[in-house]
N, C-alpha and C positions, 0 to 999 in steps of 0.2 A: 322380435326376429322370428322367422318361421322355424319350426322344429324340423331338423333334418332326420329323415327316416332312413334306416339301414336298407341297403339294396335287397331286392327280393331274391330268394334262392333260385337258382336255375334248376328247372325240373324237366326231366325227359318224359315222354309219353309212357303211361302206365297201362298198357294193354295186356292184362294178365289172362292167360288161358288156364292157369292152375290157381288154386286157392290154398293158402297155408292153413292146414287143419291141425298141425302138431308143433308144439314148442318144446325144446329141450330145456329143462330147468337145471341151472348150474349153481354151484356153491363155491365161494372163494375162501380159502383158509385165511383167517385174519392175520396170521404172522408170516407164513411162507408165501402168501398171495397166489398160490397155485389154484387154478380154476378147474373144477371137476363136475361132470354131469351127474346128477343124482336122481332125476325123475323126468317124466314125460307128462305134459299137459295137452289135452286134446279138446277140440270143439267140433262136434259133428253137425251135419246139415239140419238135424232136428233141434239144434240149440242146446244140446246137452254138453256139459263140461265134465271131463274126467281127469283125475290125477293119479298116477301110480309111481312108486319108487322103482328104480331099475337096479339090477344086480350090482352095478358099480358103486352104488351108495353104501353098500356094506363094506367096501374096501377103502373108503376115503377117511384118512386119519383125521380125527377130531370132529367129524360130522355128527350132528344130532338131528333127530326128526324136526321138520319144519313146523312152524306154528299152524295149528289146524289140521295137521296130518301126523298124528302121534305114532302110528304103527307102520313100520316098513312093509309089512306083508299084507296090507289092506289096500283095496282099490277104492277111491273116493269119487262120488258122482254128485252133480248138482245141476239144477236148471239155471243157475246164475253163476257168474264168474266168482270163484272162491275169494273170500275177503283178502287173503294174503297177496293175491295177484291183482285184485280190483283196486287196492290202494296204491298200486304202482302205475295206474293210469291217471293222467292229469284230469282234473274236474273240468267239465265244459263250462262251469260257472266262472272260471278264472278269466280275467280280462285278456290274458295273453294266450288263451286256448287256440284261437284260430291261427295265430302266428306260429304256434307250436306245431299244429297240423301241417302248415306249409313247409316247415323244416323237414317233415317226414314225407312230403309229397302226397299228402292225403287231402281229401275233400272234407268240407264241413260236416257231412253226414257220416263220417267214418265211425265204425263201431268200436267199442272198447277193445274188442279182440284184435282188430286191425291195428289200433294204436299200440297195444301191448306187443304184437308180433314184430312191429318195425322198431319200436323204441327200446325193446329189451327189458322194459320195466325197471330201468336202472335208477337207483336212488343214492344220493351222496352218503358215503360211509356204510352202505349196505353190503351184504355178502351174497345176495341173490341176484342173478341175471338170467334172462331167457333168450334163447337163440332159436330162430325159426328153422324147422327141418325142411330141406329142399323138397319140392313137389314135382311129380312127374307130369309132363305135358303130352305124352304119347310119342311113339316112334323113338323110344329110348332116349328122349330128351328130358332133362330136368332143369329146373330154374329156382333161384332164390334171390331175394333182396336182403341185404344185410348192411349194418353200419360198419364202416371200416374201423377196425380196432387199433388201439395203440398209436394214434396219430402223434401224440406228443412225445412218444418214446423213440421216434426216429430223429428227433432234434439232437444235433451234435454227436451223432453216432456214425461210424464208418461201416459201409456194407460192400462186400465183394460181389460184384455182378459180372456178367459175361464180358462187358466192355471195360472193366477195371473197377477201381474202388471209388465209391461216391459217398459224399456226406453233405449235410446241409445244416445251417444254423436256423434259428427261428424265423428270421427275416426271409431267408431263401425258401423255407417251407411255405410261409404265408404267400410269397409271390407265386409259387407253384400252385397252391390251392386257388388263389385268385384267378389264375389263368386257366383253371379247369372248368369245363362247362358240361352240363347234362348231355349225355350221349357220347362223350369222349371215351375212347377206348382206354382201358387199363390193362395191366399185365400182371400175371402171377409169376414171381421169381423166387426160387428157393433162398432162404436166409441160412446159408451153409454154416455160419458161425454162431447161430443161436444156441445159447447154453441151456435154455429151458425146454424148447421143443425142437427135436431133431428134424421134424417135418415142417417147420415154420415157413410160411409163404408171405413174402412182401407183396404189397400192392404198389405198383410202379406206374408212373405216368408215361406218356408217349415220349417225353423228353428224357426218360431214364432216371427220374428222381423218385425214391420211395416216399410214400405219403402215409403208410400205415401197414397193417397186417390183415390177412384173412383170419377170421375167427379160428382159434385153435381146434375147435370141435370138428371143423371140416377137413383139416389138413391130412389126417390119416387116410380118409377115403379118397382124397384127390391124388394121393400118391399112386392109387390103383388105376388112374385114368391117363389117357394119352393127352398130352398138353395141346396137341393140335385140335382136340375136340372140346377145348375149354375157351370160353370167351367171357370177358368181364368189361363192364362199362359203368360210367357214372350215371346215376339216376337223379340224385339231388345233391347240389353243391351249396353249402351254407357259408355265410360270411363269418368273420372273426368274432362277431357278437355271440355266436353259438358255442357251446362247450366243445372241447376237443372231440369227445366221442360221438358228436352229432355233425361233424364237419362234412362228411361225405357218406351218402347212402349209395351203395353200388349194387348192380345186378350181375349175377353169375349164371351163365347158361352152359350146359355141358351135354355131350353125347356119351352114353355109358354102354358098357358091354351088356350082352343078354343076361337077364336074371340078376342084374346089379341093383342093389338098394343101398341107400345111405344108412349109417348107424345100425349095421346088421350084425356086428360082433356080439358074442354072448354077454358082454358087459352091459349091453343096452337092453337085454331081455327084462321085461317087467317081473318084479318079484311076485306080485299078487297073481 
């Protein structure tokens, strides 16, 4: 019998005008599960990688310096991606590597930095994850691609939206994801009853069903923006063979006020 292949992910056009040059490094407390930003990893046009801790790292309960970066008040620089982050990029030698790139909407010549920026460097049981920092495109427009967070956490939960209370079981969520295609518009809707993040934003389909969350790191800044100036759409939609955290890659575009930048509060200042 012929081997049945899983359907290809649907992928929207990736015509970037901006390039991700900075990733926020986050750490998740192993017991409370709270995710906190602790550093910034950058990659410049000359190929140099830099890592620095941010002020917030000093206030995160239980946090200890990351492997390879022992001092909070030192800036680290390298011509190669630091081992701590390089090991979070799938090896091109793996037989499933090209399929993995497709789930991220990347071509076969994608660099390790591009893979890291979109995948978040997530590893099972790990406490470290990376989130791309939005990039300016000019004319006060910013853009970022991100994996929709917490997809499995919307199952069997009720959410109060403008048009009433909605909920979905696993089957209904799968149906919604299967019906979602690259290029479809998505909407940001406040999760008013969220007990962890008062600024939490649901990612909702055109049919009004939540499919996950905007990464928490973005939510405080987006509270400062006019919702009419924010647009979100699906870029890559993967099938049920993919892990929950890789089911939907979305793109968010926004118009911002003059002199606005993301992650600009004092807690994001580099210590070094």
